[in-house]
C-alpha positions as CSV (number, residue, x, y, z in Angstrom):
1,M,-16.4,98.5,-18.3
2,G,-19.4,97.1,-20.0
3,F,-18.4,93.5,-19.3
4,R,-18.0,94.3,-15.6
5,I,-21.6,95.5,-15.6
6,L,-22.7,92.4,-17.5
7,D,-20.9,90.1,-15.1
8,R,-23.4,91.3,-12.5
9,R,-26.4,91.6,-14.7
10,P,-26.0,89.3,-17.7
11,E,-29.7,89.5,-18.5
12,W,-29.3,93.1,-19.6
13,M,-27.4,92.1,-22.8
14,E,-29.6,91.2,-25.8
15,W,-26.9,91.7,-28.5
16,L,-23.4,92.9,-28.9
17,I,-21.5,95.1,-31.4
18,L,-17.7,94.9,-31.5
19,Q,-15.3,97.1,-33.5
20,N,-11.5,96.4,-33.3
21,T,-11.4,95.5,-29.6
22,N,-9.4,92.4,-28.7
23,A,-10.5,90.0,-26.1
24,Y,-8.0,87.3,-27.0
25,E,-4.3,86.9,-26.8
26,E,-3.9,86.6,-30.6
27,G,-4.5,89.6,-32.7
28,F,-2.1,92.1,-31.1
29,T,0.5,93.8,-33.3
30,A,4.0,94.5,-32.1
31,A,2.9,98.1,-31.5
32,W,1.2,96.9,-28.2
33,D,3.9,94.6,-27.0
34,G,5.7,97.0,-24.7
35,I,2.4,98.4,-23.3
36,R,0.7,95.0,-22.8
37,H,3.6,93.4,-21.1
38,R,4.5,96.4,-19.0
39,L,1.0,97.0,-17.8
40,W,-0.5,93.5,-17.5
41,K,2.5,91.5,-16.3
42,N,4.0,93.9,-13.7
43,R,1.4,96.5,-12.9
44,G,2.3,99.2,-10.4
45,P,2.8,103.0,-10.1
46,E,6.2,102.8,-11.7
47,T,5.0,100.8,-14.7
48,E,1.8,102.8,-15.1
49,A,3.6,106.3,-15.1
50,P,5.0,106.0,-18.7
51,L,1.5,105.0,-19.9
52,L,-0.3,108.0,-18.5
53,P,0.0,110.0,-21.8
54,F,-2.2,107.4,-23.4
55,L,-5.0,108.4,-21.1
56,D,-4.8,112.2,-21.5
57,L,-7.0,114.0,-24.0
58,D,-4.4,113.6,-26.9
59,G,-3.7,110.0,-26.1
60,I,-7.3,108.8,-25.7
61,K,-7.4,107.9,-29.4
62,L,-4.9,105.2,-28.7
63,R,-6.9,103.7,-25.9
64,I,-5.3,100.9,-23.9
65,P,-7.3,97.7,-24.2
66,P,-8.6,96.3,-21.0
67,R,-6.6,93.7,-19.2
68,P,-7.3,90.3,-20.7
69,H,-10.3,88.7,-18.9
70,R,-10.8,85.0,-19.2
71,T,-14.2,85.7,-17.7
72,R,-15.1,87.9,-20.7
73,T,-14.5,85.1,-23.2
74,Q,-16.2,82.6,-20.9
75,F,-19.1,85.0,-20.6
76,L,-19.4,85.2,-24.4
77,R,-19.1,81.4,-24.8
78,A,-21.8,80.8,-22.2
79,R,-24.3,83.5,-23.1
80,Q,-23.9,83.3,-26.9
81,P,-25.3,86.9,-27.5
82,H,-26.2,87.9,-31.0
83,T,-23.0,89.5,-32.1
84,L,-22.0,91.8,-34.9
85,I,-18.3,92.4,-35.4
86,F,-16.7,95.1,-37.5
87,W,-12.9,94.8,-38.0
88,G,-10.6,97.2,-39.7
89,Q,-8.2,95.0,-41.5
90,R,-5.4,97.5,-41.6
91,D,-5.4,98.3,-37.8
92,I,-1.9,99.1,-36.6
93,F,-2.8,97.7,-33.1
94,F,-5.0,94.6,-33.7
95,T,-4.5,92.1,-36.6
96,P,-7.4,90.5,-38.4
97,E,-6.9,87.4,-36.3
98,G,-8.1,89.4,-33.3
99,G,-11.6,89.7,-34.9
100,E,-11.6,86.2,-36.1
101,A,-10.8,84.9,-32.6
102,Y,-14.3,85.8,-31.5
103,L,-15.7,83.3,-33.9
104,R,-14.3,80.4,-31.8
105,D,-16.6,81.4,-28.9
106,L,-19.4,83.0,-31.0
107,P,-19.7,80.8,-34.1
108,N,-22.9,82.5,-35.1
109,A,-21.5,86.0,-34.9
110,E,-21.5,88.1,-38.1
111,L,-18.0,89.4,-39.0
112,H,-17.4,92.3,-41.4
113,R,-13.9,92.8,-42.6
114,L,-13.5,96.5,-43.4
115,Q,-10.8,98.2,-45.5
116,S,-9.9,100.6,-42.7
117,G,-7.6,101.0,-39.8
118,H,-8.3,101.1,-36.0
119,F,-10.9,103.8,-36.2
120,A,-13.1,102.0,-38.8
121,V,-16.2,104.0,-37.9
122,E,-14.6,107.2,-39.2
123,V,-13.9,105.6,-42.6
124,C,-16.8,103.1,-43.0
125,L,-19.6,104.9,-41.1
126,D,-22.3,104.2,-43.7
127,A,-21.5,100.5,-44.0
128,I,-21.3,100.1,-40.2
129,A,-24.6,102.1,-39.6
130,S,-26.6,100.3,-42.3
131,N,-25.3,96.9,-41.0
132,I,-26.2,97.7,-37.4
133,K,-29.7,98.6,-38.5
134,R,-30.1,95.5,-40.7
135,F,-28.7,93.2,-38.0
136,Y,-31.0,94.7,-35.3
137,D,-34.1,94.4,-37.5
138,E,-33.3,90.8,-38.6
139,T,-31.6,89.3,-35.5
140,V,-32.8,91.2,-32.5
141,A,-36.2,92.8,-33.3
142,A,-37.7,90.1,-35.5
143,P,-37.4,87.3,-32.9
144,R,-39.1,89.7,-30.4
145,V,-42.0,90.3,-32.7
146,A,-42.3,86.6,-33.4
147,R,-42.5,85.9,-29.6
148,W,-45.1,88.6,-29.0
149,T,-47.3,87.4,-31.9
150,A,-47.1,83.7,-31.0
């Protein structure tokens, strides 16, 4: 959803935080194969029906990743936002290669490989929160202050 908004208003994005969310073809585990191929390659009411349990309250924790958008990766490549990536290395849905794939389009991104699964924020909250604050202070806020004082 956020990338749809940014497609219309790219100037709204100053920086980006990602946590175990694939934007590339690599990085998916076999756990997603049936879902990805059923939903993305032959989408319709009959292929969506078996996936509805993933969208109810109990299934929301297994969120279906958005359809692959070439525009998303092109947007990242063109805009080069300051990006902070947190990646749970033991994710049952997305492999470490999914996080590393961002570095092709965002070579200056900061990638933190966490010893956690898909819900890294539940296991590594302190590390994530402190790195977000540090990243903001050093990468987002500091250049703003420098521009204002120049």
